[in-house]
C-alpha positions as CSV (number, residue, x, y, z in Angstrom):
1,M,0.0,0.0,0.0
2,G,1.4,3.4,-1.0
3,L,1.9,6.2,1.5
4,Q,-1.1,8.2,0.2
5,Q,-3.5,5.2,0.7
6,E,-2.0,4.6,4.2
7,V,-2.4,8.2,5.2
8,M,-6.1,8.1,4.0
9,E,-6.8,5.0,6.0
10,Q,-5.2,6.6,9.1
11,M,-7.2,9.8,8.5
12,K,-10.4,7.8,8.7
13,I,-9.3,6.2,11.9
14,A,-8.4,9.5,13.4
15,M,-11.7,11.1,12.4
16,K,-13.6,8.2,14.0
17,A,-11.5,8.6,17.2
18,K,-11.9,12.4,17.1
19,D,-8.0,12.7,17.4
20,S,-7.4,16.2,16.3
21,V,-3.6,16.1,16.6
22,A,-3.3,12.9,14.4
23,L,-5.8,14.3,11.9
24,E,-3.9,17.6,11.6
25,S,-0.7,15.7,11.1
26,L,-2.1,13.4,8.5
27,R,-3.6,16.3,6.6
28,A,-0.2,17.9,6.5
29,I,1.2,14.7,5.0
30,K,-1.6,14.5,2.5
31,S,-1.2,18.1,1.5
32,A,2.5,17.8,1.0
33,L,2.1,14.7,-1.1
34,L,-0.5,16.3,-3.3
35,L,1.7,19.4,-3.7
36,A,4.7,17.3,-4.6
37,N,2.7,15.3,-7.1
38,T,1.5,18.4,-8.9
39,E,4.9,20.0,-8.9
40,S,6.6,17.0,-10.5
41,G,3.9,16.7,-13.2
42,A,1.7,13.7,-13.7
43,G,4.4,11.2,-12.5
44,E,4.0,9.4,-9.2
45,L,6.4,10.0,-6.4
46,T,9.0,7.2,-5.7
47,E,9.2,5.7,-2.3
48,A,12.5,7.6,-1.7
49,D,10.8,10.9,-2.5
50,E,7.9,10.1,-0.1
51,I,10.4,9.3,2.7
52,K,12.3,12.6,2.0
53,L,9.0,14.5,2.2
54,V,7.9,12.9,5.5
55,Q,11.4,13.5,6.9
56,K,11.1,17.2,5.9
57,L,7.7,17.4,7.7
58,V,9.2,15.9,10.9
59,K,12.2,18.2,10.8
60,Q,10.0,21.2,10.4
61,R,7.9,20.3,13.4
62,K,11.0,19.5,15.5
63,D,12.7,22.8,14.5
64,S,9.5,24.8,15.3
65,A,9.3,23.0,18.7
66,A,12.9,23.8,19.5
67,I,12.3,27.5,18.7
68,F,9.2,27.6,20.8
69,T,11.0,25.9,23.7
70,E,13.9,28.4,23.4
71,Q,11.4,31.2,23.7
72,G,9.7,29.7,26.7
73,R,6.5,28.8,24.8
74,A,6.0,25.2,25.9
75,D,2.3,25.6,25.0
76,L,3.2,25.9,21.4
77,A,6.0,23.4,21.4
78,E,3.9,20.5,22.7
79,P,1.5,20.3,19.7
80,E,4.5,20.5,17.3
81,L,6.2,17.5,19.0
82,A,2.9,15.6,19.1
83,Q,2.5,16.1,15.4
84,A,6.1,15.1,14.7
85,A,5.5,11.9,16.6
86,V,2.5,11.1,14.5
87,I,4.3,11.9,11.2
88,E,7.4,9.8,12.3
89,K,5.2,6.7,12.2
90,F,5.4,6.8,8.4
91,L,9.2,6.7,8.3
92,P,11.2,3.5,8.3
93,E,12.6,2.5,11.7
94,Q,15.4,4.9,12.7
95,L,18.9,3.5,13.3
96,T,20.7,3.9,16.6
97,Q,23.8,6.1,17.1
98,E,26.0,3.0,17.1
99,E,24.5,1.5,13.9
100,I,25.1,4.9,12.1
101,E,28.7,5.0,13.4
102,K,29.3,1.5,12.0
103,V,28.1,2.6,8.5
104,V,30.2,5.8,8.7
105,I,33.3,3.9,9.7
106,M,32.8,1.4,6.8
107,A,32.3,4.3,4.4
108,I,35.4,6.1,5.6
109,D,37.5,2.9,5.4
110,S,36.2,2.0,1.9
111,M,36.9,5.5,0.5
112,G,40.2,6.0,2.3
113,A,38.9,9.3,3.7
114,S,41.6,11.0,5.8
115,G,40.3,14.4,6.9
116,M,37.6,17.0,6.8
117,K,38.3,17.6,3.1
118,D,36.6,14.3,2.4
119,M,33.5,15.0,4.5
120,G,31.3,15.8,1.5
121,K,32.2,12.5,-0.2
122,V,31.6,10.5,2.9
123,M,28.3,12.4,3.7
124,G,27.0,11.7,0.1
125,V,27.7,7.9,0.4
126,V,26.4,7.5,3.9
127,S,23.3,9.7,3.3
128,K,22.3,7.6,0.3
129,E,22.9,4.3,2.2
130,L,20.9,5.5,5.2
131,A,18.1,7.3,3.4
132,G,15.1,7.6,5.7
133,Q,16.8,5.7,8.5
134,A,18.8,8.5,10.0
135,D,18.6,12.2,10.4
136,G,21.1,14.2,8.3
137,K,22.2,16.2,11.3
138,T,23.1,13.1,13.2
139,I,25.0,11.7,10.3
140,S,26.9,14.9,9.9
141,T,27.9,15.1,13.5
142,I,29.2,11.5,13.5
143,V,31.1,12.0,10.2
144,K,32.8,15.2,11.6
145,N,33.8,13.3,14.8
146,K,35.3,10.4,12.9
147,L,37.2,12.6,10.4
148,S,38.6,15.1,12.8
């Protein structure tokens, strides 16, 4: 079942349960999918495109929550985090820090990377390999630590 069908099914469940947070989150996913489909023409989105789109939505919610928390607005941060949690359910299972480190180390060894000048190359390889399974910021931090 594609992401759009899955979102529609979950929307029906959320409507019946009168779960406004889940419904709002699911509508955001549906809206982003429709927008992406119309932007790219008549072609269907690939699974990788859908994962990137969902990751972007989660990142937006988490960034907003961080800003609200920084400004002492927990009342605004909580709904953002709740939405992020609902949207994350549509992502593949996220890898742990240790699992990401193993992949980074393997990439560094296979490429013979020796310093920060090779960070872009390593990031490209690791990001492709872990698409949807790890946050780019986490990958970047680990790569920096291993190369410095």
